[in-house]
DSSP file (Angstrom, degrees, kcal/mol; ACC not computed):
  #  RESIDUE AA STRUCTURE BP1 BP2  ACC     N-H-->O    O-->H-N    N-H-->O    O-->H-N    TCO  KAPPA ALPHA  PHI   PSI    X-CA   Y-CA   Z-CA
    1    1 A X              0   0    0      0, 0.0     2,-0.3     0, 0.0     0, 0.0   0.000 360.0 360.0 360.0 135.0   62.1  -22.2 -175.4
    2    2 A X        -     0   0    0      1,-0.1     2,-1.0     2,-0.0     3,-0.1  -0.552 360.0-131.1 -75.5 135.2   60.6  -18.8 -176.2
    3    3 A X        +     0   0    0     -2,-0.3     3,-0.1     1,-0.2    -1,-0.1  -0.769  39.5 159.6 -90.1 100.7   57.4  -18.9 -178.2
    4    4 A X        -     0   0    0     -2,-1.0    64,-3.4     1,-0.4    65,-0.4   0.323  46.3-125.4-102.4   5.6   58.1  -16.4 -181.0
    5    5 A X        -     0   0    0     62,-0.2    -1,-0.4    63,-0.2     2,-0.1  -0.363  54.6 -13.6  85.1-165.5   55.4  -17.8 -183.4
    6    6 A X  S    S-     0   0    0      1,-0.1    61,-2.1    60,-0.1    62,-0.1  -0.369  76.7 -97.6 -74.4 150.7   55.8  -19.0 -186.9
    7    7 A X  B     -A   66   0A   0     59,-0.2     2,-0.3    60,-0.1    59,-0.3  -0.403  45.1-174.0 -64.7 141.2   58.9  -18.2 -189.0
    8    8 A X        -     0   0    0     57,-2.0    57,-0.3    -2,-0.1     2,-0.1  -0.920  33.1 -88.5-133.3 161.7   58.6  -15.2 -191.3
    9    9 A X    >   -     0   0    0     -2,-0.3     3,-2.3    95,-0.3     4,-0.3  -0.418  41.2-116.5 -65.4 144.2   60.7  -13.7 -194.0
   10   10 A X  G >  S+     0   0    0      1,-0.3     3,-1.4     2,-0.2    -1,-0.1   0.812 113.2  63.6 -54.8 -31.7   63.1  -11.1 -192.6
   11   11 A X  G 3  S+     0   0    0      1,-0.3    -1,-0.3    93,-0.1    22,-0.1   0.655  96.9  57.8 -69.7 -13.9   61.4   -8.4 -194.7
   12   12 A X  G <  S+     0   0    0     -3,-2.3     2,-0.3    92,-0.1    -1,-0.3   0.451  75.7 116.2 -94.9  -1.3   58.2   -8.9 -192.7
   13   13 A X    <   -     0   0    0     -3,-1.4     2,-0.2    -4,-0.3    20,-0.2  -0.548  60.0-141.2 -70.7 127.3   59.8   -8.2 -189.3
   14   14 A X    >   -     0   0    0     -2,-0.3     3,-1.6    53,-0.2    16,-0.2  -0.600  21.1 -98.5 -89.9 147.7   58.2   -5.1 -187.8
   15   15 A X  T 3  S+     0   0    0      1,-0.2    16,-0.2    -2,-0.2     3,-0.1  -0.378 111.3  37.3 -58.1 143.2   60.0   -2.4 -185.9
   16   16 A X  T 3  S+     0   0    0     14,-3.1    -1,-0.2     1,-0.3     2,-0.2   0.327  80.3 141.0  92.8  -6.9   59.5   -2.9 -182.1
   17   17 A X    <   -     0   0    0     -3,-1.6    13,-2.9    13,-0.1    -1,-0.3  -0.489  59.5-106.2 -66.9 134.7   59.7   -6.7 -182.4
   18   18 A X  E     -B   29   0A   0     50,-0.3    52,-2.2    11,-0.2     2,-0.5  -0.314  26.4-146.4 -63.4 145.5   61.6   -8.2 -179.5
   19   19 A X  E     -Bc  28  70A   0      9,-2.9     8,-3.0    50,-0.2     9,-1.1  -0.970  17.0-164.3-113.8 126.2   65.2   -9.5 -180.1
   20   20 A X  E     -Bc  26  71A   0     50,-3.5    52,-3.1    -2,-0.5     6,-0.2  -0.849  13.1-130.3-114.5 146.8   66.2  -12.5 -178.0
   21   21 A X    >   -     0   0    0      4,-2.7     3,-1.7    -2,-0.3    54,-0.2  -0.350  36.1-100.5 -82.8 171.1   69.7  -13.9 -177.4
   22   22 A X  T 3  S+     0   0    0     52,-3.4    53,-0.2     1,-0.3    -1,-0.1   0.737 124.8  59.1 -66.5 -21.3   70.5  -17.6 -177.8
   23   23 A X  T 3  S-     0   0    0     51,-0.4    -1,-0.3     2,-0.1    52,-0.1   0.088 123.0-106.4 -96.0  23.8   70.2  -18.0 -174.0
   24   24 A X  S <  S+     0   0    0     -3,-1.7     2,-0.4     1,-0.2    -2,-0.1   0.766  74.3 134.7  65.0  34.6   66.5  -16.7 -174.2
   25   25 A X        -     0   0    0     -4,-0.0    -4,-2.7     2,-0.0     2,-0.5  -0.920  60.6-116.3-110.9 139.9   67.0  -13.2 -172.8
   26   26 A X  E     +B   20   0A   0     -2,-0.4    -6,-0.3    -6,-0.2     3,-0.1  -0.626  34.9 174.9 -73.4 123.8   65.4  -10.2 -174.4
   27   27 A X  E     -     0   0A   0     -8,-3.0     2,-0.3    -2,-0.5    23,-0.3   0.435  55.6 -48.7-110.9  -3.2   68.3   -8.0 -175.5
   28   28 A X  E     -B   19   0A   0     -9,-1.1    -9,-2.9    21,-0.2     2,-0.4  -0.986  56.5 -80.4 164.1-169.7   66.4   -5.3 -177.3
   29   29 A X  E     -BD  18  48A   0     19,-1.9    19,-2.7    -2,-0.3   -11,-0.2  -0.983  47.0 -99.8-130.1 140.0   63.8   -4.3 -179.9
   30   30 A X  E     + D   0  47A   0    -13,-2.9   -14,-3.1    -2,-0.4    17,-0.3  -0.329  34.7 174.7 -60.9 130.9   64.1   -4.1 -183.7
   31   31 A X  E     -     0   0A   0     15,-3.3     2,-0.3     1,-0.4    16,-0.2   0.791  68.7 -18.1 -96.6 -50.2   64.7   -0.6 -185.0
   32   32 A X  E     - D   0  46A   0     14,-1.6    14,-2.9   -18,-0.1     2,-0.5  -0.987  54.4-130.6-158.0 148.2   65.2   -1.6 -188.7
   33   33 A X  E     -ED  92  45A   0     59,-0.6    59,-0.6    -2,-0.3     2,-0.4  -0.898  28.4-149.8-100.5 130.8   66.0   -4.6 -190.8
   34   34 A X  E     + D   0  44A   0     10,-2.7     9,-2.5    -2,-0.5    10,-1.6  -0.817  23.6 159.4-104.7 141.1   68.8   -4.0 -193.3
   35   35 A X  E     - D   0  42A   0     -2,-0.4     2,-1.2    55,-0.3     7,-0.2  -0.977  51.0-102.5-149.7 164.4   69.1   -5.7 -196.7
   36   36 A X  E  >> - D   0  41A   0      5,-2.9     4,-1.5    -2,-0.3     5,-1.3  -0.798  40.2-162.3 -85.8  98.2   70.8   -5.3 -200.0
   37   37 A X  T  45S+     0   0    0     -2,-1.2     3,-0.2     1,-0.2    -1,-0.2   0.858  81.3  50.0 -56.6 -44.2   67.6   -4.1 -201.8
   38   38 A X  T  45S+     0   0    0      1,-0.2    -1,-0.2    -3,-0.1    -2,-0.0   0.854 122.3  31.8 -67.3 -34.4   68.8   -4.8 -205.4
   39   39 A X  T  45S-     0   0    0     -3,-0.5    -1,-0.2     2,-0.1    -2,-0.2   0.446 101.5-127.4-103.8  -1.2   69.9   -8.4 -204.7
   40   40 A X  T  <5 +     0   0    0     -4,-1.5     2,-0.5    -3,-0.2    -3,-0.2   0.919  55.2 151.3  54.8  48.7   67.3   -9.2 -201.9
   41   41 A X  E   < -D   36   0A   0     -5,-1.3    -5,-2.9     0, 0.0     2,-0.2  -0.953  49.1-120.6-114.3 127.2   70.0  -10.3 -199.5
   42   42 A X  E     +D   35   0A   0     -2,-0.5    -7,-0.3    -7,-0.2    17,-0.1  -0.470  29.5 179.2 -65.3 127.7   69.5  -10.1 -195.8
   43   43 A X  E     -     0   0A   0     -9,-2.5    16,-1.9     1,-0.4     2,-0.3   0.760  46.8 -85.1-102.3 -34.1   72.2   -7.8 -194.2
   44   44 A X  E     -DF  34  58A   0    -10,-1.6   -10,-2.7    14,-0.3     2,-0.4  -0.952  38.9 -76.8 153.9-172.4   71.2   -7.8 -190.6
   45   45 A X  E     -DF  33  57A   0     12,-2.5    12,-3.0    -2,-0.3     2,-0.5  -0.984  22.1-152.4-128.5 131.5   69.1   -6.3 -187.8
   46   46 A X  E     +DF  32  56A   0    -14,-2.9   -15,-3.3    -2,-0.4   -14,-1.6  -0.904  27.5 175.2 -98.0 127.0   69.6   -3.0 -186.0
   47   47 A X  E     -DF  30  55A   0      8,-2.6     8,-3.0    -2,-0.5     2,-0.5  -0.941  29.3-129.4-132.8 157.1   68.1   -3.1 -182.5
   48   48 A X  E     -DF  29  54A   0    -19,-2.7   -19,-1.9    -2,-0.3     6,-0.2  -0.911  25.7-144.7-105.7 125.7   67.9   -0.8 -179.5
   49   49 A X    >   -     0   0    0      4,-2.5     3,-2.1    -2,-0.5   -21,-0.2  -0.176  36.6 -87.8 -81.1-179.8   68.9   -2.3 -176.2
   50   50 A X  T 3  S+     0   0    0      1,-0.3    -1,-0.1   -23,-0.3   -22,-0.1   0.767 128.3  55.6 -61.3 -26.5   67.3   -1.5 -172.8
   51   51 A X  T 3  S-     0   0    0      2,-0.1    -1,-0.3     1,-0.0     3,-0.1   0.421 120.5-107.4 -86.0   1.3   69.8    1.4 -172.4
   52   52 A X  S <  S+     0   0    0     -3,-2.1     2,-0.4     1,-0.3    -2,-0.1   0.583  72.3 142.9  84.9  10.7   68.7    3.0 -175.6
   53   53 A X        -     0   0    0      1,-0.0    -4,-2.5    31,-0.0     2,-0.3  -0.709  49.5-128.8 -88.0 131.8   72.0    2.0 -177.5
   54   54 A X  E     -F   48   0A   0     -2,-0.4     2,-0.3    -6,-0.2    -6,-0.2  -0.640  29.9-175.7 -78.8 134.1   71.7    1.0 -181.1
   55   55 A X  E     -F   47   0A   0     -8,-3.0    -8,-2.6    -2,-0.3     2,-0.5  -0.943  16.8-141.1-129.6 150.9   73.4   -2.3 -181.9
   56   56 A X  E     -F   46   0A   0     27,-2.8     2,-0.7    -2,-0.3    27,-0.3  -0.961   7.8-165.4-118.4 121.4   73.8   -4.1 -185.2
   57   57 A X  E     -F   45   0A   0    -12,-3.0   -12,-2.5    -2,-0.5     5,-0.1  -0.925  22.8-136.5-103.0 113.8   73.5   -7.9 -185.5
   58   58 A X  E >   -F   44   0A   0     -2,-0.7     3,-2.2   -14,-0.2     4,-0.4  -0.267  29.1 -99.4 -65.9 156.3   75.0   -9.0 -188.9
   59   59 A X  G >  S+     0   0    0    -16,-1.9     3,-1.8     1,-0.3   -15,-0.1   0.844 122.1  54.8 -49.1 -45.4   73.1  -11.6 -190.9
   60   60 A X  G 3  S+     0   0    0      1,-0.3    -1,-0.3   -17,-0.2   -16,-0.1   0.709 103.7  58.1 -65.3 -15.7   75.2  -14.6 -189.7
   61   61 A X  G <  S+     0   0    0     -3,-2.2    12,-3.1    11,-0.1     2,-0.6   0.492  89.1  87.2 -89.2  -3.9   74.5  -13.6 -186.1
   62   62 A X  E <   - G   0  72A   0     -3,-1.8    10,-0.3    -4,-0.4     3,-0.1  -0.872  51.6-179.7-101.0 119.4   70.7  -13.9 -186.6
   63   63 A X  E     -     0   0A   0      8,-2.1     2,-0.3    -2,-0.6     9,-0.2   0.886  63.6  -3.0 -80.5 -43.1   69.3  -17.4 -186.1
   64   64 A X  E     - G   0  71A   0      7,-1.9     7,-2.7     2,-0.0     2,-0.4  -0.996  49.2-151.9-159.0 137.9   65.6  -17.0 -186.8
   65   65 A X  E     + G   0  70A   0     -2,-0.3   -57,-2.0   -57,-0.3     2,-0.3  -0.978  31.5 164.2-115.5 133.2   63.0  -14.3 -187.7
   66   66 A X  E >   -AG   7  69A   0      3,-2.1     3,-0.9    -2,-0.4   -59,-0.2  -0.830  51.0 -89.7-141.4 174.9   59.5  -15.0 -186.5
   67   67 A X  T 3  S+     0   0    0    -61,-2.1   -53,-0.2    -2,-0.3   -62,-0.2   0.868 122.8  23.2 -56.6 -41.8   56.1  -13.3 -186.0
   68   68 A X  T 3  S+     0   0    0    -64,-3.4   -50,-0.3     1,-0.2     2,-0.3   0.094 126.7   9.3-119.1  22.7   56.8  -12.3 -182.4
   69   69 A X  E <   - G   0  66A   0     -3,-0.9    -3,-2.1   -65,-0.4     2,-0.4  -0.889  52.9-126.9 173.0 157.5   60.6  -12.2 -182.2
   70   70 A X  E     -cG  19  65A   0    -52,-2.2   -50,-3.5    -2,-0.3     2,-0.5  -0.980  27.6-153.1-116.0 130.3   64.1  -12.3 -183.7
   71   71 A X  E     -cG  20  64A   0     -7,-2.7    -8,-2.1    -2,-0.4    -7,-1.9  -0.916   7.3-151.8-110.7 127.8   66.5  -14.8 -182.2
   72   72 A X  E     - G   0  62A   0    -52,-3.1   -10,-0.3    -2,-0.5   -11,-0.1  -0.520  20.7-131.5 -90.4 160.8   70.2  -14.3 -182.3
   73   73 A X  S    S+     0   0    0    -12,-3.1     2,-0.3    -2,-0.2   -11,-0.1   0.380  84.9  89.1 -85.4   1.8   73.0  -16.9 -182.4
   74   74 A X  S    S-     0   0    0    -13,-0.5   -52,-3.4   -54,-0.2   -51,-0.4  -0.728  80.3-117.4-105.1 148.2   74.7  -14.9 -179.6
   75   75 A X     >  -     0   0    0     -2,-0.3     4,-2.4   -54,-0.2     3,-0.3  -0.364  40.3-101.1 -72.1 163.4   74.4  -15.1 -175.8
   76   76 A X  H  > S+     0   0    0      1,-0.2     4,-1.9     2,-0.2     5,-0.1   0.880 122.9  52.9 -57.1 -42.2   73.1  -12.0 -174.1
   77   77 A X  H  4 S+     0   0    0      1,-0.2     4,-0.4     2,-0.2    -1,-0.2   0.882 111.3  46.6 -63.2 -37.8   76.6  -10.9 -173.0
   78   78 A X  H >4 S+     0   0    0     -3,-0.3     3,-1.1     1,-0.2     4,-0.3   0.889 109.2  54.4 -69.8 -39.4   77.8  -11.2 -176.6
   79   79 A X  H >< S+     0   0    0     -4,-2.4     3,-1.2     1,-0.3    -2,-0.2   0.852 102.9  57.1 -63.7 -34.6   74.8   -9.3 -177.9
   80   80 A X  T 3< S+     0   0    0     -4,-1.9    -1,-0.3     1,-0.2    -2,-0.2   0.641 102.9  55.9 -72.4 -13.1   75.5   -6.4 -175.5
   81   81 A X  T <  S+     0   0    0     -3,-1.1    -1,-0.2    -4,-0.4    -2,-0.2   0.445  80.1 117.1 -95.7  -2.0   79.0   -6.1 -177.0
   82   82 A X    <   -     0   0    0     -3,-1.2   -25,-0.1    -4,-0.3     2,-0.1  -0.385  62.5-128.2 -65.0 143.7   77.7   -5.6 -180.6
   83   83 A X        -     0   0    0    -27,-0.3   -27,-2.8     1,-0.2    -1,-0.1  -0.262  27.6 -85.8 -85.7 176.2   78.6   -2.3 -182.1
   84   84 A X        -     0   0    0    -29,-0.3    -1,-0.2     1,-0.1   -29,-0.2  -0.321  55.7 -84.5 -75.1 164.6   76.3    0.3 -183.7
   85   85 A X        -     0   0    0      1,-0.1    -1,-0.1   -30,-0.1     2,-0.1  -0.388  50.4-105.2 -67.1 149.4   75.4    0.1 -187.4
   86   86 A X    >   -     0   0    0      1,-0.1     3,-1.3    -3,-0.1    -1,-0.1  -0.456  36.8-104.1 -72.4 146.8   77.9    1.6 -189.8
   87   87 A X  T 3  S+     0   0    0      1,-0.2    -1,-0.1    -2,-0.1     3,-0.1  -0.425 104.7  38.5 -65.0 146.0   77.0    4.9 -191.4
   88   88 A X  T 3  S+     0   0    0      1,-0.3    -1,-0.2    -2,-0.1     2,-0.1   0.304  75.9 139.8  95.8  -9.7   76.0    4.6 -195.0
   89   89 A X    <   -     0   0    0     -3,-1.3    -1,-0.3     1,-0.1     2,-0.2  -0.439  61.0-111.0 -63.4 139.5   74.0    1.3 -194.7
   90   90 A X        -     0   0    0     -2,-0.1     2,-0.5    -3,-0.1   -55,-0.3  -0.524  34.7-148.0 -68.3 139.0   70.9    1.4 -196.7
   91   91 A X        -     0   0    0     -2,-0.2    21,-2.8   -57,-0.1     2,-0.4  -0.930  17.2-178.6-116.6 135.8   67.9    1.6 -194.5
   92   92 A X  E     +EH  33 111A   0    -59,-0.6   -59,-0.6    -2,-0.5     2,-0.3  -0.961   2.4 175.2-129.9 147.5   64.5    0.1 -195.2
   93   93 A X  E     - H   0 110A   0     17,-2.0    17,-2.3    -2,-0.4   -61,-0.1  -0.906  42.6 -66.3-143.2 172.4   61.3    0.1 -193.3
   94   94 A X  E     - H   0 109A   0     -2,-0.3     2,-1.0    15,-0.2    15,-0.3  -0.333  39.3-133.5 -64.4 140.4   57.8   -1.1 -193.8
   95   95 A X    >   -     0   0    0     13,-4.1     3,-1.8     1,-0.1    -1,-0.1  -0.838  16.7-164.7 -91.9 102.1   55.7    0.7 -196.4
   96   96 A X  T 3  S+     0   0    0     -2,-1.0    -1,-0.1     1,-0.3    -2,-0.1   0.591  80.1  71.5 -67.8 -10.0   52.5    1.4 -194.5
   97   97 A X  T 3  S+     0   0    0      2,-0.1    -1,-0.3    11,-0.0     2,-0.2   0.509  86.9  78.6 -85.3  -3.9   50.7    2.1 -197.7
   98   98 A X  S <  S-     0   0    0     -3,-1.8     2,-0.1    10,-0.1    10,-0.1  -0.615  84.2-107.3-100.5 164.3   50.7   -1.6 -198.8
   99   99 A X     >  -     0   0    0     -2,-0.2     4,-2.0     1,-0.1     5,-0.2  -0.307  31.9-101.8 -84.0 171.1   48.5   -4.3 -197.6
  100  100 A X  H  > S+     0   0    0      1,-0.2     4,-2.2     2,-0.2     5,-0.1   0.867 120.4  55.1 -61.2 -39.2   49.4   -7.2 -195.3
  101  101 A X  H  > S+     0   0    0      2,-0.2     4,-1.7     1,-0.2    -1,-0.2   0.901 107.0  50.1 -64.2 -41.1   49.6   -9.7 -198.2
  102  102 A X  H  4>S+     0   0    0      1,-0.2     5,-2.7     2,-0.2     6,-0.6   0.917 111.0  49.2 -62.6 -43.1   52.2   -7.5 -200.0
  103  103 A X  H ><5S+     0   0    0     -4,-2.0     3,-1.5     4,-0.3     5,-0.3   0.884 106.7  56.6 -64.0 -37.1   54.3   -7.2 -196.8
  104  104 A X  H 3<5S+     0   0    0     -4,-2.2   -95,-0.3     1,-0.3    -1,-0.2   0.886 108.6  46.4 -61.0 -38.9   54.1  -10.9 -196.4
  105  105 A X  T 3<5S-     0   0    0     -4,-1.7    -1,-0.3    -5,-0.1    -2,-0.2   0.267 122.8-104.5 -90.4  12.0   55.6  -11.5 -199.8
  106  106 A X  T < 5S+     0   0    0     -3,-1.5     3,-0.3    -5,-0.1    -3,-0.2   0.583  94.1 108.6  83.3  10.1   58.3   -8.9 -199.2
  107  107 A X      < +     0   0    0     -5,-2.7    -4,-0.3    -6,-0.2    -5,-0.1   0.331  54.8  85.4 -99.5   9.1   56.9   -6.1 -201.3
  108  108 A X        +     0   0    0     -6,-0.6   -13,-4.1    -5,-0.3     2,-0.3  -0.011  69.8  97.3 -99.6  30.4   55.9   -3.9 -198.4
  109  109 A X  E     -H   94   0A   0     -3,-0.3     2,-0.3   -15,-0.3   -15,-0.2  -0.898  46.2-173.7-121.7 149.1   59.3   -2.2 -197.9
  110  110 A X  E     -H   93   0A   0    -17,-2.3   -17,-2.0    -2,-0.3     2,-0.3  -0.971  32.1-102.7-137.2 154.5   60.6    1.2 -199.0
  111  111 A X  E      H   92   0A   0     -2,-0.3   -19,-0.2   -19,-0.2   -21,-0.0  -0.567 360.0 360.0 -74.7 134.9   64.0    2.9 -198.8
  112  112 A X              0   0    0    -21,-2.8   -20,-0.2    -2,-0.3    -1,-0.1   0.369 360.0 360.0 -99.1 360.0   64.3    5.5 -196.1
């Protein structure tokens, strides 16, 4: 089992965090976490694979978000078949002007 640390809220996942498949292979690195900002609903994770291709894992395909990794419900071969994010998705990223405590409680994000 991969040690990804303690579970965290999806909004606290930082860009560059490793993304692992259900068969414990690193399939990419987080680019951005998407959510429905107004309703605070997790939409999914956009990650960049080793070839530099952007892939989108929808919320039901994400098993777990943690301090040092995101674990998908998909095997590595399935994760490599994921498509890119659709145009028009709202994009959010960390607001570097807030403190660590604010980011922990989900207030450290801003719309890009």
